[in-house]
N, C-alpha and C positions, 0 to 999 in steps of 0.2 A: 628557508627555503627548499630545501631537499626533504624536510619531514614534511611540509605541507604537500607539496607535489608527490611525494612517495605514495599519498593515499590512492593516488588514481590506479594504481594496478589492484587493490582491494577492492575499489568501487566499480572498476570493469567487471571484476568476477562477480561482484554482488549483482551488478545490473544483469548480466548473463545468466546467473543462477535465478533470479528473479523472473525472467522472460520463460526460462525452462518451466520453474515451479508453475507459474501461473497458466501457461498452456496445457500441462498435463493434470495437475491437481484441480484447478477451476474448472477445466472443461469437463473432467470425470464426474466431479461433483456437483455440477450444475450452477457454479457460483459466478455472477456477472464478472467479467474481466474489467480490472482498471486500465484506464489508457495512458500510457505512458506519456504521452505527449501533452497531458494536462499536468504533468508534476515536472518533466524536464523542459524546460523553457529557457532558449535562449534569445531573449530580446534586448538584453543590455548592450549587445554588440553596435546596436544602432544609435547608442547614444553619441552624439558628435562631440561632446566635450571630454570625452576619455582618448588618449593615447593608444597606439597600438598594444604596447605592453598592458597598460590598465585593462584593456578589452580582452586581451588574454588571461588575465587574472579573473574578471568577471565571467568569461566562458567557463573557466573551471570551475569556480564556486557555483555557477549556476547547475553545472553538470553534477557536482558531489552534492548539493543540496537536493537538487532533483530527484536523484536516484535514491537519496534517503528518505524524502517525502512519499515517493512511491513506494518504496518499501514499507513505510507505514500503513498506507493505504491497503497494500495487499495483505499486510498481516492482520489489519483491522478488519477486513473481510473474512480473512481466515477465522480469526478469534470469534466474529459473529457467528459464523457458521458452526463452530466446533466447541466453543467456552463462552457463551455470551453472559458472563457472571461479571459484575462490577468488583473491583477489589475492595477488600476491607478498608484500606487506608487511601485517602486522596492522593491520587498522583499529579505530579507538578504539571504533566502535560500527556495528552492522550490522543487517540484518534476519533473523529466525529462518530463512529459507531458505537461507541459505548454507552453513548445515551440511550439505547435501544436494549441494553443488558439489564438483566434482572439483578436486583441488588442482592448483595453477598448475605448469604444465610436464607435466601428466600426459595426454598425447595419447589413449593408449589409454583409459582413464578416460572422458576427454571423449567420445570416441566412442560409448563405451558409454551414457552418460547420454543423449547427444543421441537415440541409437536406443530406448531406453526413453522417453523424453519423447516422441519422435513418435508411438509407439504409444499413449500416454497421451492426447494430443492428439487424435488420430483417435477414440479411444473418446469423449472429451469433445465433440468436435464433433458427432458423431452424437446424444449425449445432448442437446446444446442446440439442436438443430436439431429435435428431435422432441418432446421432453419440456419445453419451457417455453414 
């Protein structure tokens, strides 16, 4: 148990770091923000069949898994805007943004995506500067 619950400190540090990263980098680059509440969900506490100890374990797991899901989304969006290239090897699991990436080795497709994203970023920067 101490090893499992010992991960709370690095997870909190990651959570705070993700918030700072997203609020600075995403706003500066015009990347749409990920909503933390969509990833960190504490709904298991409402299950009547769990005792208080089980509920506390579920809260902990919901938090840690939520923060890591939130991190994947933030880094997926970062990768989409800065390096939208699929890996040469099939990954076991990835984020949803990879379906928009260019194939590995497709230089022409990469340039097209980068130019399109640059235009999109320019529009988002203007929106984020004037409408938030």
